[in-house]
N, CA, C and O atoms as a GROMACS GRO file, in nm:
protein
  408
    1MET      N    1  17.288  13.191   6.988
    1MET     CA    2  17.351  13.219   6.864
    1MET      C    3  17.363  13.093   6.779
    1MET      O    4  17.347  13.096   6.657
    2ALA      N    5  17.391  12.983   6.847
    2ALA     CA    6  17.403  12.856   6.775
    2ALA      C    7  17.268  12.816   6.715
    2ALA      O    8  17.263  12.762   6.604
    3ALA      N    9  17.159  12.843   6.788
    3ALA     CA   10  17.027  12.808   6.737
    3ALA      C   11  16.995  12.886   6.610
    3ALA      O   12  16.938  12.830   6.517
    4LEU      N   13  17.032  13.012   6.606
    4LEU     CA   14  17.010  13.092   6.484
    4LEU      C   15  17.091  13.039   6.367
    4LEU      O   16  17.044  13.039   6.253
    5ALA      N   17  17.211  12.996   6.394
    5ALA     CA   18  17.294  12.941   6.287
    5ALA      C   19  17.234  12.811   6.232
    5ALA      O   20  17.234  12.789   6.111
    6VAL      N   21  17.182  12.726   6.321
    6VAL     CA   22  17.118  12.601   6.278
    6VAL      C   23  16.992  12.631   6.197
    6VAL      O   24  16.969  12.569   6.093
    7ILE      N   25  16.912  12.724   6.245
    7ILE     CA   26  16.790  12.761   6.173
    7ILE      C   27  16.824  12.815   6.034
    7ILE      O   28  16.760  12.778   5.936
    8GLN      N   29  16.923  12.900   6.026
    8GLN     CA   30  16.966  12.956   5.897
    8GLN      C   31  17.009  12.847   5.800
    8GLN      O   32  16.980  12.854   5.681
    9ALA      N   33  17.078  12.746   5.852
    9ALA     CA   34  17.131  12.640   5.765
    9ALA      C   35  17.025  12.537   5.727
    9ALA      O   36  17.028  12.484   5.616
   10VAL      N   37  16.932  12.507   5.818
   10VAL     CA   38  16.841  12.394   5.799
   10VAL      C   39  16.704  12.434   5.745
   10VAL      O   40  16.648  12.365   5.661
   11LEU      N   41  16.649  12.543   5.793
   11LEU     CA   42  16.512  12.580   5.759
   11LEU      C   43  16.502  12.628   5.615
   11LEU      O   44  16.567  12.725   5.576
   12GLN      N   45  16.422  12.561   5.537
   12GLN     CA   46  16.401  12.595   5.398
   12GLN      C   47  16.253  12.629   5.377
   12GLN      O   48  16.171  12.540   5.357
   13LEU      N   49  16.221  12.756   5.381
   13LEU     CA   50  16.084  12.801   5.360
   13LEU      C   51  16.062  12.833   5.212
   13LEU      O   52  16.154  12.882   5.146
   14PRO      N   53  15.942  12.806   5.161
   14PRO     CA   54  15.916  12.841   5.021
   14PRO      C   55  15.909  12.992   5.004
   14PRO      O   56  15.853  13.063   5.088
   15ARG      N   57  15.965  13.041   4.895
   15ARG     CA   58  15.963  13.184   4.866
   15ARG      C   59  15.832  13.218   4.796
   15ARG      O   60  15.795  13.151   4.699
   16PRO      N   61  15.761  13.321   4.842
   16PRO     CA   62  15.638  13.359   4.772
   16PRO      C   63  15.670  13.419   4.635
   16PRO      O   64  15.769  13.491   4.620
   17ARG      N   65  15.587  13.388   4.537
   17ARG     CA   66  15.612  13.437   4.401
   17ARG      C   67  15.579  13.586   4.388
   17ARG      O   68  15.647  13.659   4.316
   18THR      N   69  15.475  13.629   4.457
   18THR     CA   70  15.439  13.771   4.454
   18THR      C   71  15.420  13.821   4.597
   18THR      O   72  15.385  13.744   4.686
   19ARG      N   73  15.441  13.947   4.616
   19ARG     CA   74  15.420  14.007   4.748
   19ARG      C   75  15.280  14.064   4.753
   19ARG      O   76  15.238  14.131   4.658
   20PRO      N   77  15.205  14.039   4.861
   20PRO     CA   78  15.073  14.099   4.872
   20PRO      C   79  15.086  14.250   4.893
   20PRO      O   80  15.187  14.297   4.946
   21PRO      N   81  14.985  14.326   4.851
   21PRO     CA   82  14.994  14.471   4.868
   21PRO      C   83  14.994  14.509   5.016
   21PRO      O   84  14.931  14.442   5.099
   22ALA      N   85  15.064  14.615   5.049
   22ALA     CA   86  15.072  14.661   5.188
   22ALA      C   87  14.938  14.718   5.231
   22ALA      O   88  14.867  14.780   5.152
   23ASP      N   89  14.904  14.697   5.356
   23ASP     CA   90  14.778  14.745   5.413
   23ASP      C   91  14.802  14.880   5.480
   23ASP      O   92  14.810  14.889   5.603
   24TYR      N   93  14.814  14.985   5.399
   24TYR     CA   94  14.842  15.118   5.452
   24TYR      C   95  14.725  15.172   5.534
   24TYR      O   96  14.745  15.233   5.639
   25ALA      N   97  14.603  15.151   5.486
   25ALA     CA   98  14.485  15.201   5.558
   25ALA      C   99  14.474  15.135   5.695
   25ALA      O  100  14.447  15.202   5.795
   26GLY      N  101  14.495  15.004   5.700
   26GLY     CA  102  14.488  14.934   5.827
   26GLY      C  103  14.597  14.977   5.923
   26GLY      O  104  14.574  14.987   6.044
   27THR      N  105  14.716  15.003   5.870
   27THR     CA  106  14.828  15.047   5.954
   27THR      C  107  14.798  15.184   6.015
   27THR      O  108  14.820  15.204   6.134
   28ILE      N  109  14.749  15.276   5.934
   28ILE     CA  110  14.719  15.411   5.984
   28ILE      C  111  14.605  15.407   6.084
   28ILE      O  112  14.612  15.472   6.188
   29LEU      N  113  14.499  15.332   6.055
   29LEU     CA  114  14.385  15.325   6.146
   29LEU      C  115  14.420  15.254   6.276
   29LEU      O  116  14.374  15.295   6.383
   30LEU      N  117  14.500  15.149   6.269
   30LEU     CA  118  14.542  15.079   6.391
   30LEU      C  119  14.629  15.171   6.477
   30LEU      O  120  14.616  15.172   6.600
   31GLY      N  121  14.716  15.246   6.414
   31GLY     CA  122  14.797  15.343   6.488
   31GLY      C  123  14.712  15.451   6.552
   31GLY      O  124  14.739  15.494   6.664
   32GLY      N  125  14.610  15.497   6.481
   32GLY     CA  126  14.518  15.598   6.536
   32GLY      C  127  14.439  15.545   6.655
   32GLY      O  128  14.418  15.616   6.753
   33ALA      N  129  14.395  15.421   6.646
   33ALA     CA  130  14.321  15.362   6.757
   33ALA      C  131  14.412  15.344   6.879
   33ALA      O  132  14.370  15.371   6.991
   34ALA      N  133  14.534  15.299   6.857
   34ALA     CA  134  14.628  15.282   6.969
   34ALA      C  135  14.661  15.417   7.032
   34ALA      O  136  14.671  15.428   7.155
   35THR      N  137  14.679  15.520   6.949
   35THR     CA  138  14.705  15.654   7.002
   35THR      C  139  14.587  15.704   7.083
   35THR      O  140  14.605  15.765   7.188
   36GLY      N  141  14.466  15.678   7.036
   36GLY     CA  142  14.346  15.718   7.111
   36GLY      C  143  14.338  15.651   7.247
   36GLY      O  144  14.298  15.714   7.345
   37ILE      N  145  14.374  15.524   7.253
   37ILE     CA  146  14.370  15.452   7.381
   37ILE      C  147  14.474  15.510   7.476
   37ILE      O  148  14.447  15.526   7.595
   38VAL      N  149  14.592  15.542   7.425
   38VAL     CA  150  14.695  15.602   7.510
   38VAL      C  151  14.650  15.738   7.561
   38VAL      O  152  14.672  15.771   7.678
   39LEU      N  153  14.587  15.818   7.476
   39LEU     CA  154  14.540  15.949   7.518
   39LEU      C  155  14.429  15.939   7.622
   39LEU      O  156  14.425  16.019   7.716
   40VAL      N  157  14.340  15.843   7.607
   40VAL     CA  158  14.233  15.826   7.704
   40VAL      C  159  14.290  15.791   7.841
   40VAL      O  160  14.246  15.844   7.943
   41THR      N  161  14.387  15.701   7.844
   41THR     CA  162  14.444  15.661   7.972
   41THR      C  163  14.529  15.771   8.034
   41THR      O  164  14.534  15.783   8.156
   42SER      N  165  14.595  15.850   7.952
   42SER     CA  166  14.680  15.955   8.010
   42SER      C  167  14.600  16.079   8.049
   42SER      O  168  14.638  16.148   8.144
   43TRP      N  169  14.491  16.109   7.978
   43TRP     CA  170  14.409  16.225   8.011
   43TRP      C  171  14.294  16.192   8.105
   43TRP      O  172  14.222  16.281   8.149
   44GLY      N  173  14.278  16.067   8.136
   44GLY     CA  174  14.170  16.027   8.226
   44GLY      C  175  14.033  16.024   8.161
   44GLY      O  176  13.933  16.015   8.231
   45GLY      N  177  14.025  16.031   8.029
   45GLY     CA  178  13.898  16.021   7.959
   45GLY      C  179  13.815  16.147   7.964
   45GLY      O  180  13.696  16.143   7.930
   46THR      N  181  13.872  16.260   8.006
   46THR     CA  182  13.792  16.382   8.020
   46THR      C  183  13.808  16.477   7.902
   46THR      O  184  13.722  16.563   7.882
   47THR      N  185  13.913  16.465   7.825
   47THR     CA  186  13.940  16.562   7.720
   47THR      C  187  13.882  16.522   7.584
   47THR      O  188  13.826  16.606   7.515
   48CYS      N  189  13.896  16.396   7.546
   48CYS     CA  190  13.851  16.351   7.414
   48CYS      C  191  13.720  16.274   7.424
   48CYS      O  192  13.700  16.197   7.518
   49PRO      N  193  13.631  16.294   7.327
   49PRO     CA  194  13.509  16.214   7.327
   49PRO      C  195  13.539  16.069   7.286
   49PRO      O  196  13.632  16.044   7.210
   50TRP      N  197  13.462  15.976   7.338
   50TRP     CA  198  13.484  15.834   7.307
   50TRP      C  199  13.453  15.801   7.162
   50TRP      O  200  13.511  15.707   7.107
   51ALA      N  201  13.366  15.875   7.101
   51ALA     CA  202  13.320  15.840   6.966
   51ALA      C  203  13.435  15.837   6.865
   51ALA      O  204  13.434  15.753   6.775
   52SER      N  205  13.534  15.924   6.879
   52SER     CA  206  13.640  15.929   6.779
   52SER      C  207  13.721  15.799   6.777
   52SER      O  208  13.755  15.750   6.670
   53ARG      N  209  13.750  15.744   6.893
   53ARG     CA  210  13.825  15.619   6.897
   53ARG      C  211  13.741  15.501   6.847
   53ARG      O  212  13.793  15.410   6.784
   54GLN      N  213  13.614  15.504   6.876
   54GLN     CA  214  13.527  15.397   6.828
   54GLN      C  215  13.516  15.401   6.676
   54GLN      O  216  13.513  15.296   6.611
   55ILE      N  217  13.509  15.519   6.620
   55ILE     CA  218  13.502  15.532   6.474
   55ILE      C  219  13.631  15.483   6.411
   55ILE      O  220  13.626  15.416   6.308
   56ILE      N  221  13.745  15.515   6.471
   56ILE     CA  222  13.873  15.467   6.418
   56ILE      C  223  13.879  15.315   6.426
   56ILE      O  224  13.926  15.250   6.332
   57ALA      N  225  13.833  15.256   6.537
   57ALA     CA  226  13.837  15.110   6.552
   57ALA      C  227  13.747  15.042   6.448
   57ALA      O  228  13.785  14.940   6.390
   58VAL      N  229  13.629  15.099   6.424
   58VAL     CA  230  13.538  15.042   6.323
   58VAL      C  231  13.599  15.057   6.184
   58VAL      O  232  13.587  14.967   6.101
   59GLY      N  233  13.665  15.170   6.159
   59GLY     CA  234  13.733  15.189   6.030
   59GLY      C  235  13.844  15.088   6.010
   59GLY      O  236  13.862  15.037   5.900
   60TRP      N  237  13.920  15.060   6.118
   60TRP     CA  238  14.026  14.959   6.107
   60TRP      C  239  13.967  14.823   6.077
   60TRP      O  240  14.020  14.750   5.993
   61LEU      N  241  13.857  14.787   6.144
   61LEU     CA  242  13.796  14.658   6.120
   61LEU      C  243  13.749  14.645   5.975
   61LEU      O  244  13.766  14.540   5.913
   62ALA      N  245  13.689  14.751   5.922
   62ALA     CA  246  13.644  14.749   5.782
   62ALA      C  247  13.764  14.738   5.686
   62ALA      O  248  13.758  14.664   5.588
   63ALA      N  249  13.871  14.811   5.716
   63ALA     CA  250  13.990  14.805   5.630
   63ALA      C  251  14.056  14.668   5.638
   63ALA      O  252  14.105  14.617   5.538
   64ALA      N  253  14.057  14.607   5.757
   64ALA     CA  254  14.119  14.475   5.774
   64ALA      C  255  14.039  14.367   5.701
   64ALA      O  256  14.098  14.271   5.651
   65ARG      N  257  13.910  14.382   5.694
   65ARG     CA  258  13.829  14.282   5.624
   65ARG      C  259  13.847  14.290   5.473
   65ARG      O  260  13.836  14.189   5.404
   66ARG      N  261  13.875  14.411   5.421
   66ARG     CA  262  13.891  14.428   5.276
   66ARG      C  263  14.032  14.398   5.228
   66ARG      O  264  14.051  14.363   5.112
   67ALA      N  265  14.130  14.411   5.316
   67ALA     CA  266  14.271  14.395   5.274
   67ALA      C  267  14.302  14.249   5.243
   67ALA      O  268  14.248  14.158   5.306
   68LYS      N  269  14.390  14.229   5.146
   68LYS     CA  270  14.431  14.093   5.112
   68LYS      C  271  14.523  14.035   5.219
   68LYS      O  272  14.516  13.916   5.249
   69ASP      N  273  14.609  14.118   5.275
   69ASP     CA  274  14.702  14.075   5.379
   69ASP      C  275  14.703  14.181   5.490
   69ASP      O  276  14.793  14.265   5.495
   70PRO      N  277  14.602  14.177   5.582
   70PRO     CA  278  14.591  14.283   5.683
   70PRO      C  279  14.703  14.276   5.787
   70PRO      O  280  14.768  14.173   5.803
   71VAL      N  281  14.723  14.387   5.857
   71VAL     CA  282  14.825  14.395   5.962
   71VAL      C  283  14.793  14.293   6.071
   71VAL      O  284  14.879  14.213   6.108
   72ILE      N  285  14.672  14.295   6.122
   72ILE     CA  286  14.623  14.195   6.218
   72ILE      C  287  14.494  14.137   6.159
   72ILE      O  288  14.393  14.207   6.156
   73PRO      N  289  14.495  14.014   6.114
   73PRO     CA  290  14.373  13.955   6.056
   73PRO      C  291  14.263  13.943   6.162
   73PRO      O  292  14.288  13.892   6.271
   74PRO      N  293  14.141  13.989   6.131
   74PRO     CA  294  14.032  13.981   6.228
   74PRO      C  295  14.000  13.838   6.272
   74PRO      O  296  13.947  13.817   6.381
   75ARG      N  297  14.033  13.739   6.190
   75ARG     CA  298  14.004  13.600   6.227
   75ARG      C  299  14.083  13.557   6.350
   75ARG      O  300  14.044  13.461   6.418
   76LEU      N  301  14.193  13.625   6.381
   76LEU     CA  302  14.271  13.591   6.501
   76LEU      C  303  14.189  13.613   6.628
   76LEU      O  304  14.206  13.541   6.727
   77PHE      N  305  14.100  13.712   6.626
   77PHE     CA  306  14.021  13.742   6.746
   77PHE      C  307  13.916  13.635   6.774
   77PHE      O  308  13.858  13.633   6.882
   78ALA      N  309  13.891  13.546   6.679
   78ALA     CA  310  13.800  13.434   6.703
   78ALA      C  311  13.868  13.327   6.791
   78ALA      O  312  13.800  13.247   6.854
   79ASP      N  313  14.001  13.328   6.794
   79ASP     CA  314  14.075  13.237   6.880
   79ASP      C  315  14.070  13.290   7.023
   79ASP      O  316  14.111  13.403   7.049
   80ARG      N  317  14.021  13.209   7.114
   80ARG     CA  318  14.000  13.251   7.252
   80ARG      C  319  14.131  13.290   7.321
   80ARG      O  320  14.135  13.388   7.396
   81VAL      N  321  14.236  13.216   7.297
   81VAL     CA  322  14.365  13.245   7.360
   81VAL      C  323  14.418  13.381   7.314
   81VAL      O  324  14.466  13.460   7.396
   82PHE      N  325  14.409  13.409   7.185
   82PHE     CA  326  14.456  13.537   7.132
   82PHE      C  327  14.372  13.651   7.187
   82PHE      O  328  14.427  13.755   7.225
   83ALA      N  329  14.241  13.635   7.191
   83ALA     CA  330  14.152  13.740   7.241
   83ALA      C  331  14.178  13.770   7.388
   83ALA      O  332  14.181  13.886   7.428
   84ILE      N  333  14.197  13.667   7.469
   84ILE     CA  334  14.224  13.688   7.612
   84ILE      C  335  14.360  13.753   7.631
   84ILE      O  336  14.376  13.841   7.715
   85ALA      N  337  14.459  13.711   7.553
   85ALA     CA  338  14.592  13.772   7.563
   85ALA      C  339  14.587  13.920   7.525
   85ALA      O  340  14.652  14.002   7.590
   86CYS      N  341  14.511  13.956   7.422
   86CYS     CA  342  14.497  14.096   7.384
   86CYS      C  343  14.425  14.176   7.492
   86CYS      O  344  14.465  14.289   7.523
   87ALA      N  345  14.320  14.119   7.548
   87ALA     CA  346  14.247  14.188   7.655
   87ALA      C  347  14.336  14.209   7.777
   87ALA      O  348  14.336  14.318   7.836
   88MET      N  349  14.410  14.108   7.816
   88MET     CA  350  14.501  14.122   7.930
   88MET      C  351  14.610  14.226   7.903
   88MET      O  352  14.646  14.304   7.990
   89SER      N  353  14.662  14.226   7.781
   89SER     CA  354  14.763  14.324   7.745
   89SER      C  355  14.707  14.465   7.752
   89SER      O  356  14.773  14.557   7.801
   90LEU      N  357  14.584  14.483   7.704
   90LEU     CA  358  14.520  14.614   7.710
   90LEU      C  359  14.500  14.658   7.854
   90LEU      O  360  14.528  14.773   7.888
   91ILE      N  361  14.452  14.569   7.939
   91ILE     CA  362  14.429  14.603   8.079
   91ILE      C  363  14.560  14.638   8.149
   91ILE      O  364  14.567  14.737   8.221
   92LEU      N  365  14.663  14.558   8.127
   92LEU     CA  366  14.792  14.586   8.190
   92LEU      C  367  14.854  14.716   8.139
   92LEU      O  368  14.912  14.792   8.217
   93ASP      N  369  14.843  14.742   8.009
   93ASP     CA  370  14.897  14.867   7.954
   93ASP      C  371  14.823  14.988   8.011
   93ASP      O  372  14.885  15.090   8.042
   94MET      N  373  14.691  14.977   8.024
   94MET     CA  374  14.615  15.088   8.082
   94MET      C  375  14.654  15.110   8.227
   94MET      O  376  14.662  15.224   8.272
   95ALA      N  377  14.677  15.002   8.302
   95ALA     CA  378  14.719  15.015   8.441
   95ALA      C  379  14.857  15.081   8.450
   95ALA      O  380  14.880  15.166   8.536
   96LEU      N  381  14.948  15.040   8.362
   96LEU     CA  382  15.081  15.100   8.364
   96LEU      C  383  15.078  15.248   8.327
   96LEU      O  384  15.145  15.329   8.390
   97LEU      N  385  15.000  15.284   8.225
   97LEU     CA  386  14.990  15.424   8.186
   97LEU      C  387  14.920  15.506   8.293
   97LEU      O  388  14.957  15.621   8.318
   98GLY      N  389  14.820  15.448   8.356
   98GLY     CA  390  14.751  15.519   8.464
   98GLY      C  391  14.838  15.536   8.588
   98GLY      O  392  14.824  15.634   8.661
   99ARG      N  393  14.925  15.443   8.611
   99ARG     CA  394  15.012  15.448   8.730
   99ARG      C  395  15.122  15.551   8.713
   99ARG      O  396  15.165  15.610   8.813
  100THR      N  397  15.169  15.576   8.593
  100THR     CA  398  15.280  15.668   8.575
  100THR      C  399  15.240  15.812   8.599
  100THR      O  400  15.326  15.898   8.620
  101ARG      N  401  15.112  15.840   8.596
  101ARG     CA  402  15.066  15.979   8.617
  101ARG      C  403  15.027  15.995   8.764
  101ARG      O  404  14.911  15.976   8.800
  102VAL      N  405  15.124  16.028   8.846
  102VAL     CA  406  15.100  16.042   8.990
  102VAL      C  407  15.101  16.188   9.028
  102VAL      O  408  15.083  16.221   9.145
   0.00000   0.00000   0.00000
């Protein structure tokens, strides 16, 4: 609590003059891709075709490249640490979702 009080008192960040437009397309497509991954792991990959999730992922990538301020900038995936952390998170989440269905 003390650290938050010090940060509030000391940290002076510049205020942006304008707000970038919200990335609604990227938000919806990213949510659709995440939902598709959850459904694949919970249904065992037998009910939904893979193509729909791949199309959503490609749509998100296209929307993220066009947006001025994307939800997750694609340039982050060029960083090896970020990419490995995302891959590990995906693998662990799939294992957890697969384990709950006994």
